[in-house]
N, C-alpha and C positions, 0 to 999 in steps of 0.2 A: 103587935107592931104592924102597921099598914104597909102595903107594897108602895114603893115610890114610883113605880111605873106600871102600866097595865100588863096583864099576863095573857099569853096566847092560850086560847081555849079550843080552837079548831085549826087544822092545817090540811091543805090540799097540795100535793106536789104537782108542779108543772114540768113538762119535758125538758125545759131549758135550764134546769137547776135553780129555778125560782120556786117559792112556795107562796100560796095564798093563805093569809092568816086572819082569823077573827080573834079579837082581844076582848077581855072581860068588860071593857068600857064601851063595846059596840063598834069600835073602829075595825075596818077591814083594810089590810095592807098587803103589799107584796115585798118579799125579802129575797135577795139574790144570794144564794148559798155558794155560788161558784168560787168566790175568792177564798173560801174556807177549805176547799178540797185540795189539800196538800199533805204530803208525808204519808207514812204508813198507816197511822191511826185515822186521820180524816180523809185520806185518799180513797178509802173504801166507798165514801159517799159519791165518788165519781162514777161508780157502777150504776147505770140507770135503774136496774132492778132493785139494788140496795137502796138507792135514793128514795124510791117509792115507799120504803118502810118507815118514813118519817112519821112521827106522832108527837102529840103534846104530852109532856110528863108532869104537868101541874105547875111548872115554872117556866119552861121554855120548849123548844123543839128538840127532839132527840131521835136516835136511830137504834135499831134492835141490839147492837153490840155495845151501846153506851155512849157513842159520840153525841155530844150536844154542843149548842152554841150559847154563849152568854146571853141571858134574857135581855140585858140592856142593849146589846148589839142587835138582837132580833127586833126589838121595838124601835129604837132610835135610828137604825140604819135601814128601815123599811120605808116604802113609799105608799101613799094613799092609793087605794084601788077604787076605781069609779064604776065598775060593773057589778054584776050580781054575784053573790057568793054561792 
């Protein structure tokens, strides 16, 4: 079964709780993680050192303790990036 949306293949954290993403279709976008940093589980992402542990897990972006964000949210709620990756 084919993916219905592109999948993140590379991620670079920015200091303002945004991430730069490259998708498997070649698109490069920026995603704002800050609205997701709430509660005990996702609140850990608000720690700048922990935020930097973001990585692609084959489907979406995730952190070392298992926090992840819905891949549809990551793709559809990100904005095109005009600079260099």
